[in-house]
All heavy atoms as a GROMACS GRO file, in nm:
protein
  528
    1MET      N    1   9.332   5.503  10.509
    1MET     CA    2   9.256   5.618  10.464
    1MET      C    3   9.148   5.568  10.367
    1MET      O    4   9.178   5.500  10.270
    1MET     CB    5   9.350   5.718  10.397
    1MET     CG    6   9.286   5.847  10.359
    1MET     SD    7   9.402   5.964  10.285
    1MET     CE    8   9.445   6.060  10.427
    2THR      N    9   9.027   5.608  10.392
    2THR     CA   10   8.917   5.562  10.308
    2THR      C   11   8.910   5.645  10.180
    2THR      O   12   8.977   5.748  10.167
    2THR     CB   13   8.782   5.574  10.383
    2THR    OG1   14   8.754   5.712  10.402
    2THR    CG2   15   8.785   5.502  10.516
    3ASP      N   16   8.828   5.598  10.091
    3ASP     CA   17   8.809   5.667   9.963
    3ASP      C   18   8.756   5.809   9.984
    3ASP      O   19   8.801   5.904   9.921
    3ASP     CB   20   8.712   5.588   9.876
    3ASP     CG   21   8.770   5.558   9.740
    3ASP    OD1   22   8.890   5.580   9.720
    3ASP    OD2   23   8.692   5.513   9.653
    4ASN      N   24   8.660   5.822  10.076
    4ASN     CA   25   8.602   5.953  10.103
    4ASN      C   26   8.705   6.049  10.164
    4ASN      O   27   8.705   6.167  10.133
    4ASN     CB   28   8.481   5.941  10.196
    4ASN     CG   29   8.359   5.885  10.125
    4ASN    OD1   30   8.350   5.892  10.003
    4ASN    ND2   31   8.267   5.828  10.201
    5GLU      N   32   8.789   5.998  10.251
    5GLU     CA   33   8.893   6.082  10.311
    5GLU      C   34   8.992   6.131  10.206
    5GLU      O   35   9.035   6.246  10.208
    5GLU     CB   36   8.968   6.005  10.421
    5GLU     CG   37   8.883   5.980  10.545
    5GLU     CD   38   8.952   5.888  10.645
    5GLU    OE1   39   9.033   5.802  10.602
    5GLU    OE2   40   8.924   5.901  10.764
    6LYS      N   41   9.027   6.042  10.113
    6LYS     CA   42   9.118   6.078  10.004
    6LYS      C   43   9.055   6.188   9.918
    6LYS      O   44   9.121   6.285   9.881
    6LYS     CB   45   9.151   5.957   9.918
    6LYS     CG   46   9.247   5.860   9.982
    6LYS     CD   47   9.275   5.743   9.889
    6LYS     CE   48   9.361   5.640   9.957
    6LYS     NZ   49   9.388   5.524   9.870
    7LYS      N   50   8.928   6.171   9.886
    7LYS     CA   51   8.860   6.270   9.803
    7LYS      C   52   8.852   6.405   9.875
    7LYS      O   53   8.869   6.510   9.813
    7LYS     CB   54   8.720   6.221   9.766
    7LYS     CG   55   8.721   6.109   9.665
    7LYS     CD   56   8.582   6.062   9.631
    7LYS     CE   57   8.589   5.946   9.533
    7LYS     NZ   58   8.457   5.896   9.496
    8LEU      N   59   8.824   6.400  10.004
    8LEU     CA   60   8.818   6.522  10.083
    8LEU      C   61   8.954   6.591  10.086
    8LEU      O   62   8.964   6.713  10.067
    8LEU     CB   63   8.770   6.492  10.225
    8LEU     CG   64   8.756   6.611  10.319
    8LEU    CD1   65   8.656   6.711  10.262
    8LEU    CD2   66   8.713   6.566  10.456
    9THR      N   67   9.060   6.516  10.105
    9THR     CA   68   9.195   6.570  10.107
    9THR      C   69   9.230   6.632   9.971
    9THR      O   70   9.285   6.742   9.964
    9THR     CB   71   9.298   6.461  10.143
    9THR    OG1   72   9.264   6.408  10.272
    9THR    CG2   73   9.439   6.517  10.147
   10GLN      N   74   9.195   6.562   9.864
   10GLN     CA   75   9.221   6.614   9.730
   10GLN      C   76   9.143   6.743   9.706
   10GLN      O   77   9.195   6.838   9.648
   10GLN     CB   78   9.183   6.510   9.625
   10GLN     CG   79   9.278   6.393   9.619
   10GLN     CD   80   9.231   6.285   9.522
   10GLN    OE1   81   9.112   6.282   9.484
   10GLN    NE2   82   9.322   6.197   9.482
   11ALA      N   83   9.019   6.748   9.751
   11ALA     CA   84   8.937   6.868   9.733
   11ALA      C   85   8.997   6.985   9.810
   11ALA      O   86   9.001   7.098   9.759
   11ALA     CB   87   8.794   6.841   9.779
   12ARG      N   88   9.047   6.959   9.931
   12ARG     CA   89   9.112   7.066  10.008
   12ARG      C   90   9.235   7.118   9.936
   12ARG      O   91   9.257   7.239   9.930
   12ARG     CB   92   9.152   7.013  10.146
   12ARG     CG   93   9.042   7.008  10.245
   12ARG     CD   94   9.095   6.983  10.385
   12ARG     NE   95   8.988   6.937  10.471
   12ARG     CZ   96   8.991   6.828  10.545
   12ARG    NH1   97   9.099   6.753  10.546
   12ARG    NH2   98   8.889   6.795  10.619
   13HIS      N   99   9.314   7.029   9.883
   13HIS     CA  100   9.435   7.069   9.811
   13HIS      C  101   9.401   7.149   9.686
   13HIS      O  102   9.467   7.249   9.656
   13HIS     CB  103   9.520   6.947   9.775
   13HIS     CG  104   9.594   6.889   9.892
   13HIS    ND1  105   9.714   6.938   9.936
   13HIS    CD2  106   9.562   6.788   9.975
   13HIS    CE1  107   9.753   6.869  10.041
   13HIS    NE2  108   9.663   6.777  10.067
   14ARG      N  109   9.298   7.106   9.615
   14ARG     CA  110   9.256   7.181   9.496
   14ARG      C  111   9.211   7.321   9.534
   14ARG      O  112   9.242   7.420   9.467
   14ARG     CB  113   9.145   7.108   9.421
   14ARG     CG  114   9.196   6.994   9.335
   14ARG     CD  115   9.088   6.945   9.239
   14ARG     NE  116   8.972   6.890   9.308
   14ARG     CZ  117   8.958   6.764   9.348
   14ARG    NH1  118   9.054   6.678   9.323
   14ARG    NH2  119   8.849   6.724   9.410
   15LEU      N  120   9.137   7.333   9.644
   15LEU     CA  121   9.091   7.463   9.692
   15LEU      C  122   9.210   7.551   9.732
   15LEU      O  123   9.216   7.669   9.695
   15LEU     CB  124   8.996   7.447   9.811
   15LEU     CG  125   8.945   7.575   9.875
   15LEU    CD1  126   8.866   7.658   9.773
   15LEU    CD2  127   8.860   7.544   9.997
   16GLU      N  128   9.305   7.494   9.806
   16GLU     CA  129   9.424   7.570   9.846
   16GLU      C  130   9.503   7.617   9.725
   16GLU      O  131   9.552   7.730   9.721
   16GLU     CB  132   9.512   7.486   9.938
   16GLU     CG  133   9.452   7.463  10.076
   16GLU     CD  134   9.529   7.360  10.157
   16GLU    OE1  135   9.633   7.308  10.108
   16GLU    OE2  136   9.486   7.331  10.270
   17GLU      N  137   9.517   7.532   9.625
   17GLU     CA  138   9.589   7.569   9.503
   17GLU      C  139   9.516   7.680   9.429
   17GLU      O  140   9.578   7.774   9.379
   17GLU     CB  141   9.608   7.447   9.413
   17GLU     CG  142   9.709   7.348   9.466
   17GLU     CD  143   9.716   7.221   9.383
   17GLU    OE1  144   9.637   7.206   9.287
   17GLU    OE2  145   9.801   7.137   9.415
   18ALA      N  146   9.384   7.672   9.423
   18ALA     CA  147   9.306   7.776   9.356
   18ALA      C  148   9.320   7.909   9.430
   18ALA      O  149   9.334   8.015   9.368
   18ALA     CB  150   9.160   7.735   9.348
   19GLN      N  151   9.317   7.905   9.562
   19GLN     CA  152   9.334   8.026   9.641
   19GLN      C  153   9.473   8.085   9.622
   19GLN      O  154   9.488   8.207   9.611
   19GLN     CB  155   9.308   7.998   9.790
   19GLN     CG  156   9.162   7.970   9.820
   19GLN     CD  157   9.140   7.920   9.961
   19GLN    OE1  158   9.229   7.868  10.026
   19GLN    NE2  159   9.016   7.936  10.009
   20ALA      N  160   9.574   8.000   9.615
   20ALA     CA  161   9.710   8.048   9.592
   20ALA      C  162   9.722   8.114   9.455
   20ALA      O  163   9.786   8.219   9.440
   20ALA     CB  164   9.809   7.933   9.605
   21ARG      N  165   9.658   8.054   9.354
   21ARG     CA  166   9.659   8.114   9.219
   21ARG      C  167   9.591   8.250   9.220
   21ARG      O  168   9.637   8.345   9.157
   21ARG     CB  169   9.591   8.022   9.118
   21ARG     CG  170   9.676   7.905   9.073
   21ARG     CD  171   9.615   7.832   8.954
   21ARG     NE  172   9.481   7.782   8.981
   21ARG     CZ  173   9.453   7.663   9.033
   21ARG    NH1  174   9.551   7.581   9.066
   21ARG    NH2  175   9.328   7.625   9.052
   22ASP      N  176   9.481   8.261   9.294
   22ASP     CA  177   9.410   8.388   9.304
   22ASP      C  178   9.497   8.495   9.371
   22ASP      O  179   9.497   8.610   9.328
   22ASP     CB  180   9.279   8.373   9.381
   22ASP     CG  181   9.172   8.300   9.302
   22ASP    OD1  182   9.186   8.288   9.179
   22ASP    OD2  183   9.073   8.255   9.365
   23ARG      N  184   9.569   8.457   9.476
   23ARG     CA  185   9.657   8.553   9.544
   23ARG      C  186   9.767   8.602   9.452
   23ARG      O  187   9.797   8.721   9.447
   23ARG     CB  188   9.717   8.491   9.670
   23ARG     CG  189   9.621   8.482   9.787
   23ARG     CD  190   9.691   8.444   9.915
   23ARG     NE  191   9.763   8.318   9.908
   23ARG     CZ  192   9.710   8.198   9.936
   23ARG    NH1  193   9.584   8.189   9.973
   23ARG    NH2  194   9.783   8.089   9.927
   24VAL      N  195   9.824   8.511   9.374
   24VAL     CA  196   9.928   8.549   9.279
   24VAL      C  197   9.870   8.642   9.173
   24VAL      O  198   9.930   8.745   9.139
   24VAL     CB  199   9.991   8.424   9.213
   24VAL    CG1  200  10.076   8.460   9.094
   24VAL    CG2  201  10.072   8.346   9.316
   25LYS      N  202   9.752   8.610   9.124
   25LYS     CA  203   9.686   8.692   9.022
   25LYS      C  204   9.659   8.832   9.076
   25LYS      O  205   9.684   8.932   9.009
   25LYS     CB  206   9.556   8.625   8.978
   25LYS     CG  207   9.488   8.690   8.863
   25LYS     CD  208   9.365   8.610   8.821
   25LYS     CE  209   9.294   8.676   8.706
   25LYS     NZ  210   9.178   8.598   8.662
   26GLN      N  211   9.609   8.841   9.199
   26GLN     CA  212   9.581   8.972   9.261
   26GLN      C  213   9.710   9.051   9.282
   26GLN      O  214   9.713   9.172   9.259
   26GLN     CB  215   9.509   8.954   9.394
   26GLN     CG  216   9.367   8.906   9.380
   26GLN     CD  217   9.305   8.870   9.513
   26GLN    OE1  218   9.372   8.865   9.617
   26GLN    NE2  219   9.176   8.842   9.512
   27ARG      N  220   9.815   8.984   9.327
   27ARG     CA  221   9.943   9.052   9.350
   27ARG      C  222  10.001   9.106   9.219
   27ARG      O  223  10.048   9.219   9.212
   27ARG     CB  224  10.042   8.956   9.417
   27ARG     CG  225  10.168   9.024   9.466
   27ARG     CD  226  10.262   8.930   9.539
   27ARG     NE  227  10.320   8.833   9.449
   27ARG     CZ  228  10.299   8.702   9.453
   27ARG    NH1  229  10.221   8.649   9.544
   27ARG    NH2  230  10.356   8.622   9.367
   28LYS      N  231   9.992   9.027   9.113
   28LYS     CA  232  10.042   9.072   8.982
   28LYS      C  233   9.961   9.189   8.930
   28LYS      O  234  10.016   9.284   8.872
   28LYS     CB  235  10.042   8.957   8.882
   28LYS     CG  236  10.153   8.858   8.908
   28LYS     CD  237  10.158   8.750   8.803
   28LYS     CE  238  10.274   8.656   8.829
   28LYS     NZ  239  10.292   8.560   8.721
   29ALA      N  240   9.829   9.186   8.951
   29ALA     CA  241   9.743   9.296   8.907
   29ALA      C  242   9.777   9.424   8.983
   29ALA      O  243   9.783   9.533   8.925
   29ALA     CB  244   9.596   9.260   8.926
   30ARG      N  245   9.803   9.412   9.113
   30ARG     CA  246   9.839   9.528   9.194
   30ARG      C  247   9.973   9.584   9.148
   30ARG      O  248   9.989   9.706   9.133
   30ARG     CB  249   9.846   9.490   9.341
   30ARG     CG  250   9.885   9.607   9.431
   30ARG     CD  251   9.887   9.566   9.578
   30ARG     NE  252   9.912   9.683   9.661
   30ARG     CZ  253  10.032   9.724   9.699
   30ARG    NH1  254  10.140   9.658   9.660
   30ARG    NH2  255  10.046   9.831   9.773
   31THR      N  256  10.070   9.497   9.125
   31THR     CA  257  10.201   9.541   9.080
   31THR      C  258  10.190   9.615   8.947
   31THR      O  259  10.248   9.723   8.929
   31THR     CB  260  10.296   9.421   9.066
   31THR    OG1  261  10.311   9.359   9.194
   31THR    CG2  262  10.432   9.463   9.014
   32ARG      N  263  10.113   9.562   8.855
   32ARG     CA  264  10.094   9.626   8.724
   32ARG      C  265  10.029   9.764   8.740
   32ARG      O  266  10.072   9.861   8.679
   32ARG     CB  267  10.008   9.536   8.635
   32ARG     CG  268   9.980   9.595   8.498
   32ARG     CD  269   9.902   9.497   8.412
   32ARG     NE  270   9.854   9.556   8.290
   32ARG     CZ  271   9.927   9.579   8.182
   32ARG    NH1  272  10.055   9.545   8.182
   32ARG    NH2  273   9.875   9.635   8.075
   33ARG      N  274   9.928   9.771   8.826
   33ARG     CA  275   9.859   9.898   8.849
   33ARG      C  276   9.954  10.001   8.908
   33ARG      O  277   9.958  10.116   8.866
   33ARG     CB  278   9.739   9.876   8.942
   33ARG     CG  279   9.662  10.004   8.974
   33ARG     CD  280   9.547   9.977   9.070
   33ARG     NE  281   9.583   9.910   9.192
   33ARG     CZ  282   9.637   9.970   9.298
   33ARG    NH1  283   9.663  10.098   9.296
   33ARG    NH2  284   9.667   9.900   9.406
   34LEU      N  285  10.034   9.960   9.007
   34LEU     CA  286  10.129  10.054   9.070
   34LEU      C  287  10.233  10.104   8.970
   34LEU      O  288  10.268  10.222   8.970
   34LEU     CB  289  10.198   9.987   9.189
   34LEU     CG  290  10.108   9.960   9.309
   34LEU    CD1  291  10.184   9.878   9.413
   34LEU    CD2  292  10.054  10.088   9.368
   35ILE      N  293  10.280  10.016   8.884
   35ILE     CA  294  10.378  10.056   8.782
   35ILE      C  295  10.314  10.155   8.685
   35ILE      O  296  10.374  10.257   8.650
   35ILE     CB  297  10.433   9.932   8.708
   35ILE    CG1  298  10.522   9.853   8.803
   35ILE    CG2  299  10.508   9.972   8.582
   35ILE    CD1  300  10.562   9.716   8.752
   36GLN      N  301  10.193  10.126   8.641
   36GLN     CA  302  10.124  10.216   8.548
   36GLN      C  303  10.097  10.352   8.612
   36GLN      O  304  10.114  10.456   8.548
   36GLN     CB  305   9.993  10.153   8.500
   36GLN     CG  306  10.015  10.036   8.406
   36GLN     CD  307   9.886   9.967   8.370
   36GLN    OE1  308   9.791   9.962   8.447
   36GLN    NE2  309   9.883   9.910   8.249
   37GLU      N  310  10.054  10.352   8.738
   37GLU     CA  311  10.029  10.479   8.806
   37GLU      C  312  10.158  10.559   8.823
   37GLU      O  313  10.157  10.682   8.808
   37GLU     CB  314   9.963  10.454   8.942
   37GLU     CG  315   9.819  10.407   8.929
   37GLU     CD  316   9.757  10.368   9.061
   37GLU    OE1  317   9.826  10.369   9.166
   37GLU    OE2  318   9.636  10.336   9.062
   38GLY      N  319  10.268  10.490   8.853
   38GLY     CA  320  10.396  10.559   8.865
   38GLY      C  321  10.439  10.620   8.732
   38GLY      O  322  10.492  10.732   8.728
   39ALA      N  323  10.414  10.551   8.624
   39ALA     CA  324  10.448  10.602   8.491
   39ALA      C  325  10.365  10.726   8.459
   39ALA      O  326  10.418  10.824   8.404
   39ALA     CB  327  10.426  10.494   8.385
   40VAL      N  328  10.238  10.724   8.494
   40VAL     CA  329  10.152  10.841   8.471
   40VAL      C  330  10.201  10.958   8.554
   40VAL      O  331  10.208  11.072   8.506
   40VAL     CB  332  10.004  10.808   8.503
   40VAL    CG1  333   9.919  10.934   8.506
   40VAL    CG2  334   9.950  10.708   8.402
   41LEU      N  335  10.238  10.933   8.678
   41LEU     CA  336  10.289  11.038   8.766
   41LEU      C  337  10.414  11.101   8.707
   41LEU      O  338  10.427  11.224   8.700
   41LEU     CB  339  10.320  10.982   8.906
   41LEU     CG  340  10.387  11.077   9.003
   41LEU    CD1  341  10.293  11.190   9.041
   41LEU    CD2  342  10.434  11.003   9.125
   42GLU      N  343  10.509  11.018   8.663
   42GLU     CA  344  10.633  11.070   8.604
   42GLU      C  345  10.605  11.148   8.475
   42GLU      O  346  10.672  11.247   8.447
   42GLU     CB  347  10.732  10.957   8.576
   42GLU     CG  348  10.795  10.902   8.701
   42GLU     CD  349  10.899  10.796   8.672
   42GLU    OE1  350  10.916  10.757   8.553
   42GLU    OE2  351  10.964  10.750   8.766
   43LYS      N  352  10.508  11.104   8.400
   43LYS     CA  353  10.476  11.173   8.274
   43LYS      C  354  10.412  11.309   8.303
   43LYS      O  355  10.444  11.408   8.238
   43LYS     CB  356  10.382  11.086   8.191
   43LYS     CG  357  10.354  11.142   8.053
   43LYS     CD  358  10.267  11.044   7.974
   43LYS     CE  359  10.238  11.097   7.835
   43LYS     NZ  360  10.153  11.005   7.759
   44ALA      N  361  10.322  11.312   8.401
   44ALA     CA  362  10.250  11.436   8.433
   44ALA      C  363  10.338  11.534   8.511
   44ALA      O  364  10.324  11.654   8.495
   44ALA     CB  365  10.125  11.404   8.513
   45LEU      N  366  10.426  11.482   8.594
   45LEU     CA  367  10.513  11.565   8.679
   45LEU      C  368  10.658  11.520   8.662
   45LEU      O  369  10.712  11.451   8.749
   45LEU     CB  370  10.470  11.556   8.826
   45LEU     CG  371  10.327  11.596   8.858
   45LEU    CD1  372  10.289  11.555   8.999
   45LEU    CD2  373  10.308  11.746   8.839
   46PRO      N  374  10.723  11.555   8.554
   46PRO     CA  375  10.858  11.504   8.526
   46PRO      C  376  10.961  11.540   8.634
   46PRO      O  377  11.060  11.469   8.649
   46PRO     CB  378  10.895  11.567   8.392
   46PRO     CG  379  10.785  11.656   8.352
   46PRO     CD  380  10.674  11.642   8.449
   47GLN      N  381  10.936  11.645   8.711
   47GLN     CA  382  11.030  11.682   8.816
   47GLN      C  383  11.036  11.578   8.927
   47GLN      O  384  11.133  11.573   9.003
   47GLN     CB  385  10.999  11.821   8.873
   47GLN     CG  386  10.867  11.832   8.948
   47GLN     CD  387  10.748  11.864   8.860
   47GLN    OE1  388  10.746  11.836   8.741
   47GLN    NE2  389  10.646  11.923   8.920
   48THR      N  390  10.938  11.491   8.936
   48THR     CA  391  10.936  11.389   9.041
   48THR      C  392  11.031  11.274   9.013
   48THR      O  393  11.062  11.197   9.104
   48THR     CB  394  10.794  11.334   9.060
   48THR    OG1  395  10.751  11.270   8.939
   48THR    CG2  396  10.697  11.442   9.099
   49VAL      N  397  11.081  11.263   8.893
   49VAL     CA  398  11.169  11.151   8.857
   49VAL      C  399  11.295  11.151   8.943
   49VAL      O  400  11.343  11.046   8.985
   49VAL     CB  401  11.206  11.157   8.707
   49VAL    CG1  402  11.308  11.050   8.672
   49VAL    CG2  403  11.082  11.140   8.622
   50SER      N  404  11.348  11.268   8.971
   50SER     CA  405  11.475  11.278   9.045
   50SER      C  406  11.455  11.278   9.196
   50SER      O  407  11.552  11.283   9.271
   50SER     CB  408  11.550  11.404   9.003
   50SER     OG  409  11.471  11.518   9.032
   51MET      N  410  11.333  11.270   9.245
   51MET     CA  411  11.307  11.274   9.389
   51MET      C  412  11.316  11.135   9.450
   51MET      O  413  11.282  11.036   9.386
   51MET     CB  414  11.165  11.329   9.415
   51MET     CG  415  11.144  11.470   9.376
   51MET     SD  416  10.972  11.517   9.413
   51MET     CE  417  10.968  11.682   9.345
   52ASP      N  418  11.361  11.130   9.578
   52ASP     CA  419  11.352  11.002   9.648
   52ASP      C  420  11.210  10.990   9.704
   52ASP      O  421  11.129  11.082   9.692
   52ASP     CB  422  11.460  10.988   9.755
   52ASP     CG  423  11.443  11.084   9.872
   52ASP    OD1  424  11.330  11.130   9.898
   52ASP    OD2  425  11.544  11.114   9.940
   53LEU      N  426  11.180  10.879   9.765
   53LEU     CA  427  11.042  10.853   9.807
   53LEU      C  428  10.992  10.953   9.911
   53LEU      O  429  10.876  10.996   9.904
   53LEU     CB  430  11.029  10.711   9.862
   53LEU     CG  431  11.036  10.600   9.758
   53LEU    CD1  432  11.030  10.463   9.825
   53LEU    CD2  433  10.927  10.613   9.655
   54ASN      N  434  11.077  10.991  10.006
   54ASN     CA  435  11.034  11.087  10.108
   54ASN      C  436  11.005  11.224  10.045
   54ASN      O  437  10.906  11.289  10.080
   54ASN     CB  438  11.139  11.101  10.218
   54ASN     CG  439  11.149  10.975  10.302
   54ASN    OD1  440  11.052  10.902  10.319
   54ASN    ND2  441  11.268  10.948  10.354
   55GLU      N  442  11.090  11.268   9.954
   55GLU     CA  443  11.068  11.395   9.887
   55GLU      C  444  10.939  11.390   9.803
   55GLU      O  445  10.862  11.486   9.803
   55GLU     CB  446  11.186  11.429   9.796
   55GLU     CG  447  11.314  11.460   9.869
   55GLU     CD  448  11.433  11.472   9.775
   55GLU    OE1  449  11.433  11.408   9.667
   55GLU    OE2  450  11.528  11.544   9.810
   56LEU      N  451  10.921  11.280   9.734
   56LEU     CA  452  10.801  11.265   9.651
   56LEU      C  453  10.675  11.270   9.737
   56LEU      O  454  10.579  11.339   9.703
   56LEU     CB  455  10.807  11.133   9.573
   56LEU     CG  456  10.685  11.100   9.487
   56LEU    CD1  457  10.661  11.207   9.382
   56LEU    CD2  458  10.702  10.964   9.423
   57GLU      N  459  10.677  11.200   9.848
   57GLU     CA  460  10.561  11.199   9.936
   57GLU      C  461  10.532  11.340   9.988
   57GLU      O  462  10.416  11.386   9.986
   57GLU     CB  463  10.582  11.104  10.053
   57GLU     CG  464  10.462  11.096  10.144
   57GLU     CD  465  10.480  10.998  10.260
   57GLU    OE1  466  10.587  10.939  10.272
   57GLU    OE2  467  10.384  10.983  10.337
   58ALA      N  468  10.636  11.411  10.033
   58ALA     CA  469  10.617  11.547  10.083
   58ALA      C  470  10.564  11.638   9.972
   58ALA      O  471  10.474  11.720   9.996
   58ALA     CB  472  10.749  11.600  10.139
   59TYR      N  473  10.617  11.625   9.852
   59TYR     CA  474  10.574  11.705   9.738
   59TYR      C  475  10.426  11.681   9.708
   59TYR      O  476  10.348  11.776   9.690
   59TYR     CB  477  10.660  11.672   9.616
   59TYR     CG  478  10.622  11.746   9.491
   59TYR    CD1  479  10.654  11.881   9.475
   59TYR    CD2  480  10.553  11.683   9.389
   59TYR    CE1  481  10.617  11.950   9.360
   59TYR    CE2  482  10.516  11.750   9.274
   59TYR     CZ  483  10.548  11.884   9.259
   59TYR     OH  484  10.513  11.953   9.146
   60LEU      N  485  10.387  11.555   9.703
   60LEU     CA  486  10.247  11.522   9.672
   60LEU      C  487  10.153  11.567   9.783
   60LEU      O  488  10.043  11.614   9.756
   60LEU     CB  489  10.234  11.372   9.645
   60LEU     CG  490  10.302  11.320   9.519
   60LEU    CD1  491  10.292  11.169   9.512
   60LEU    CD2  492  10.246  11.385   9.395
   61ARG      N  493  10.197  11.552   9.907
   61ARG     CA  494  10.114  11.602  10.019
   61ARG      C  495  10.098  11.753  10.009
   61ARG      O  496   9.991  11.806  10.039
   61ARG     CB  497  10.174  11.562  10.152
   61ARG     CG  498  10.159  11.414  10.183
   61ARG     CD  499  10.206  11.381  10.323
   61ARG     NE  500  10.206  11.239  10.346
   61ARG     CZ  501  10.098  11.169  10.385
   61ARG    NH1  502   9.984  11.231  10.404
   61ARG    NH2  503  10.104  11.040  10.404
   62GLY      N  504  10.204  11.823   9.968
   62GLY     CA  505  10.196  11.968   9.951
   62GLY      C  506  10.098  12.006   9.840
   62GLY      O  507  10.024  12.104   9.853
   63LEU      N  508  10.095  11.928   9.734
   63LEU     CA  509   9.999  11.955   9.626
   63LEU      C  510   9.856  11.930   9.671
   63LEU      O  511   9.763  11.999   9.628
   63LEU     CB  512  10.029  11.865   9.505
   63LEU     CG  513  10.155  11.894   9.425
   63LEU    CD1  514  10.170  11.792   9.315
   63LEU    CD2  515  10.152  12.034   9.367
   64ALA      N  516   9.838  11.832   9.758
   64ALA     CA  517   9.704  11.795   9.803
   64ALA      C  518   9.646  11.898   9.900
   64ALA      O  519   9.526  11.911   9.911
   64ALA     CB  520   9.706  11.657   9.868
   65ASN      N  521   9.734  11.969   9.968
   65ASN     CA  522   9.685  12.067  10.068
   65ASN      C  523   9.662  12.198  10.009
   65ASN      O  524   9.654  12.262   9.933
   65ASN     CB  525   9.785  12.082  10.183
   65ASN     CG  526   9.787  11.956  10.268
   65ASN    OD1  527   9.688  11.884  10.276
   65ASN    ND2  528   9.898  11.930  10.331
   0.00000   0.00000   0.00000
């Protein structure tokens, strides 16, 4: 393997690692946002705390219509 091939391989690995870090960062940001939105929902509509997901979805769809 030549010097240039090694450098190219290293550059690819650095790019893949950076992309993986970005995916993790995006996933964590989404998780945080979903948790915060759920907390706001429970605070604004406390009756939703005791609902399962199907009931919650039906309730919210009913509010939207």
